[in-house]
Phi, psi and omega in degrees: 000145176292140177281138184274117182251112175279144173231125180259128173243117188265314184255172186297332185273341191291329179302313179295321179294327183267359185305317177298327178289316178301314181296318183292319177295314181298327183276345185281130185295337182265000186236150173236125183280133175231106185266128176243120183255141174264259179297342182098161182286161176298132180303336180281349179268135182296140181281074185289328181233141181274138178282133176278340178204148176236132186241131177288127181226359188287143173287150183277327187202194182263014180280156179297331181285347185293327182289309178298327176295319178295321177299315181299314179296321181292322176302315179295318181294316179294322177302313179298318181295317180294322179297323181280318187273333178049059176289156177280340177200161179228131177259130182228137184253139160084220195210011183276167185295329178296315179295322177301317179298317179296322180295318178300311182299312185293314184290327177289339175268005179061033172274123177305126191235128180254132183248127177261131174089019172294155177086351175291161176238134169218088187265039189255033176085013175258168175275356185302316185299309183292323177294316181299316181291324175298319178295324177300315181290336177277326188289157180258335181227140185237122174248100183269159183263353180199163185294324179298317179295320178300320178295322179293321178299320178297319180292342177278004176095011179278139182294137185304326183292344178276346191257128181227116179273102188251347185094179184269118188308317182300340177298332176304313183292321180294318181299324182269003179075025181274074177201167184298131177289161184306318180299322179291322178299313180298317182293314184296323187254000179062042185282150170265112187294345180274349184255147174292161186233136172244119176260124191230133171216128176234126176257151174290156175265122193294337179271353177216058183295338180292345180267000184300323181298314181287330178292315180291330178297317178296319180295314182294329174299312180295319180295322178296322177293323176296323180291315185274320185274327183253356180072021184283148168261149188242132169245112184252139177236153180295157175282180172289184185265020182287165178304129183103349184292331183299321180294323180291315179300316180300318180292320179296317180294337178289339180252354179298142179097347175292158180302126178079013180243124177240127178246127176233142173301317177200154176265343189077155186298315186298312180286321179303313178295326176297323178292317177300320177297317178298317181296323186264319190250337189252299180257221179223112183205182182207145175261126187233141175145209179226024177280148178296336179297333178295340178258322190269333185252332182298322184296332179291343180252008186052041183258124175298149180222139174247114181264119188257130172074191190270358191302325182254018179306133177092345182282141177303134181217155178269181182286355180277355188258130171253128180257133181221154173290165181278070180227136188304314182297317181294318180296312180298320179299319180290323176297316179299316177300315183297327184267334190239343183274104185293325179295319178294316180296328176293321177295320179299316182297330183266352186290148178276152176269120183278005187249032172100174186253355176106041177225027185292314183302303177300325178296316178296316180298319179297318180296314181296327179285332185268339181288149172275094185289345178268359180290121179303333179292345180289319181264344176271083188286148172244148176256121184231095181285138179293146179288144179280000000 
């Protein structure tokens, strides 16, 4: 019988990020895919796989207590789903509170659990780092996105045989050209092909959500200068649903409708990657904000990126990324460099991508098919710190 591999997708973006893994598991003759959805997939992403279970994970309001309450409900929901579906293993991505809830439920039920993206660093005042490392210590199998992260997981006392450096899954889709073609990008967003493009996403910082309002104000000041001084058109997307997001959404809606400004709740993975391709390979553009995608996905498209503020501090980045504080002058200066400095754009075009070559999905499926998931030693973890 094929072994049943559960995959949990918690936030709106995770379905697109995990699509190569879902496809590889579904295509493997020894595996059966069991999809468990949290917040649900992004509406802009095609429903390629049907969810076997849906778990409520959404926060109720903007209070600090809303996140732990959502975690508690999600733990109960994932527990019920696992009890009913009985997967042989569960794959969980990332570092968000929804994923943390799934990890707690699965490991406490002794379900062999594989974690994607352990060992990364984001020391920028978010809770992502501590949640991600906690998930690493709970997980039984580790699929890291780069060699540096694999080394950190080993230093956390994880046994080497549990660690597999597979790369960043979305690179699989980029390598095969699975993204919106330039004509579709122009049509969908109403772009002027003669004007440069700024793609912008800003998320709140979970340890200082009260500062989200002033942070988005500084960003919008810089973006307005890019629009008026550089002739740029702007594609703005909503933040994630973390505490502080309401202030960012309100500010974005305040500038929507201006000439050359497009606001979308989300672009979806297919269109988003098409925009990055347009910015880097086709037209002239830049990805701006503090999303991890600005570091992990832009180098595969030779797309310049401006990383704002401390949210991604410590995360592996390529030579295409300019880091600036959340100050209007600094942000505008980096945008101007990205759009007008030919020497910098040439370096970006030649830079290597540090997040793998595009074989993460099949690599993960092969490991899951080859492991003895019934071995008691898989869930009975040992901590083995490397000798100094």
